C-alpha positions in Angstrom: 24.4 -10.4 -60.8 27.0 -9.1 -58.1 24.2 -8.3 -55.8 22.5 -12.0 -56.6 26.1 -13.4 -55.9 26.6 -10.8 -52.6 23.1 -11.8 -51.4 23.7 -15.7 -51.5 27.0 -15.2 -49.3 25.3 -12.7 -46.9 22.8 -15.4 -46.0 25.1 -17.6 -44.2 26.9 -15.4 -42.5 23.7 -14.0 -41.2 22.3 -17.4 -39.8 25.7 -17.5 -38.3 25.2 -14.4 -36.5 21.8 -15.0 -35.3 23.1 -17.9 -33.3 24.2 -15.6 -30.6 20.9 -13.3 -30.4 19.3 -16.7 -30.1 21.6 -17.8 -27.1 20.7 -14.8 -24.8 16.7 -14.8 -26.0 16.5 -18.4 -24.9 18.5 -17.6 -21.1 16.5 -14.3 -21.0 13.1 -16.1 -21.2 13.6 -19.1 -19.5 15.1 -16.2 -16.8 12.4 -14.2 -16.7 9.8 -17.4 -17.0 11.2 -19.1 -13.6 11.5 -15.7 -11.7 7.6 -15.0 -12.4 6.5 -18.4 -11.7 8.3 -18.1 -8.6 7.0 -14.8 -7.5 3.5 -16.7 -7.9 4.0 -19.7 -6.5 6.9 -18.5 -3.7 9.6 -21.2 -4.8 12.0 -18.6 -5.4 14.8 -19.1 -6.7 14.5 -22.9 -7.8 11.9 -22.5 -10.6 14.2 -19.4 -12.1 17.4 -22.2 -11.5 15.2 -24.8 -13.4 14.0 -22.6 -16.9 17.5 -21.0 -16.6 18.9 -24.4 -17.2 16.2 -25.2 -19.9 16.9 -21.8 -21.3 20.6 -22.7 -22.3 20.1 -26.4 -23.1 17.5 -24.6 -25.7 20.7 -21.9 -26.8 23.1 -24.9 -27.3 20.1 -27.1 -28.6 19.6 -23.8 -31.3 23.6 -23.6 -31.5 23.8 -27.2 -32.6 21.1 -27.0 -35.3 23.0 -24.5 -36.7 26.6 -25.8 -36.8 25.4 -29.0 -38.1 23.7 -27.6 -41.0 26.9 -25.9 -41.9 29.3 -28.9 -40.8 26.9 -31.1 -43.6 26.9 -28.3 -46.3 30.6 -27.5 -45.4 32.4 -29.7 -47.5 30.0 -30.8 -50.4 29.1 -34.4 -49.3 26.3 -34.0 -46.9 27.9 -35.7 -44.4 26.8 -38.8 -45.7 29.5 -40.5 -46.8 31.7 -41.0 -43.3 34.1 -38.5 -44.1 32.7 -35.5 -42.1 36.0 -36.6 -39.4 33.9 -37.4 -36.5 35.1 -40.6 -35.4 31.8 -42.6 -35.5 
C-alpha cells in the first residue's frame, strides 16, 4: 500500500514540475518556427518576435491551467463556493 500512496503523492508533483518544461518548449517552438518563416519569407526578425510572443502566451496559458487545477483542488471545495480568496 505504501507504493500506491507514494504514486498518488508523486503525480501532482510531477505535473507541476512539467510546467517548466512545457514553458521552455512553447517558447522554443515559437522561436524556431518564427526564425524558419523569417528565413523563407525574408521578414527577419519580425515573425520570430511574433512567434516568440505566441510561445510566451502559450507557456503562461499552460502555467495558468496547471495552477488553476491545483487551486481548485487544494481546499477540497472545488472552488465553486466562492471561498477561494479570489476577490470576485
